[in-house]
C-alpha positions as CSV (number, residue, x, y, z in Angstrom):
1,X,0.0,0.0,0.0
2,X,1.5,3.3,-1.0
3,X,1.1,6.7,0.7
4,X,-1.5,8.9,-0.8
5,X,-2.7,11.3,1.8
6,X,-1.9,12.0,5.4
7,X,-3.7,9.3,7.3
8,X,-1.8,9.1,10.6
9,X,1.3,7.7,8.9
10,X,4.7,9.5,8.7
11,X,5.3,11.4,5.5
12,X,9.0,10.5,5.4
13,X,10.8,7.2,5.2
14,X,11.8,5.7,8.5
15,X,15.1,4.6,7.1
16,X,16.5,7.5,5.1
17,X,14.2,10.3,6.4
18,X,13.2,11.5,3.0
19,X,9.8,12.0,1.4
20,X,8.5,10.5,-1.8
21,X,6.6,7.4,-2.8
22,X,6.6,5.2,0.3
23,X,5.1,2.0,1.5
24,X,2.7,2.2,4.5
25,X,3.1,-0.2,7.4
26,X,-0.3,-1.8,8.1
27,X,0.5,-2.1,11.9
28,X,2.1,1.2,12.8
29,X,2.7,4.8,11.6
30,X,6.0,4.1,9.8
31,X,6.6,4.3,6.1
32,X,9.5,3.1,3.9
33,X,10.7,3.6,0.4
34,X,10.7,0.2,-1.4
35,X,14.5,0.6,-2.0
36,X,15.2,1.3,1.7
37,X,14.0,-2.1,2.9
38,X,15.6,-5.5,2.3
39,X,12.4,-7.6,2.2
40,X,10.6,-8.4,-1.0
41,X,7.4,-6.4,-1.0
42,X,4.4,-8.2,-2.3
43,X,1.2,-6.5,-3.1
44,X,-1.1,-6.3,-0.2
45,X,-0.3,-5.8,3.4
46,X,3.2,-4.4,4.3
47,X,4.6,-4.9,7.8
48,X,7.7,-2.9,8.4
49,X,11.0,-4.3,9.8
50,X,10.4,-2.6,13.2
51,X,7.0,-4.3,13.7
52,X,8.3,-7.6,12.4
53,X,11.2,-7.7,14.8
54,X,10.8,-5.1,17.6
55,X,13.6,-6.5,19.7
56,X,16.1,-5.6,17.0
57,X,15.4,-1.9,17.4
58,X,16.3,0.0,20.6
59,X,13.6,1.4,22.8
60,X,15.8,4.3,24.0
61,X,17.9,6.5,21.7
62,X,21.4,7.7,22.5
63,X,22.0,11.4,22.7
64,X,23.8,11.6,19.4
65,X,21.1,9.5,17.7
66,X,18.4,11.8,19.0
67,X,20.4,14.9,17.8
68,X,20.6,13.4,14.3
69,X,16.9,12.7,14.2
70,X,16.1,16.2,15.5
71,X,18.4,17.7,12.9
72,X,16.5,15.8,10.1
73,X,13.2,17.0,11.5
74,X,14.4,20.6,11.7
75,X,15.5,20.5,8.1
76,X,12.3,19.1,6.9
77,X,10.2,21.6,8.8
78,X,12.2,24.5,7.4
79,X,11.5,23.1,3.8
80,X,7.7,23.3,4.3
């Protein structure tokens, strides 16, 4: 399922933090570009890597990781 309108999902790819044509996870708010994920995407329901394997992703972010994310967010907000 591809992103068409804001429907509670993010507007930027969870992996590369850029907008564009993205796949919607059917179980959470995350979206991904097809090229940013390693799984084969079949038509139908897409479940993102975070929802498939939540233990692989940290619950808490390190300070430098949070700063990077906030930097991307700031840049994107300035572009709008």
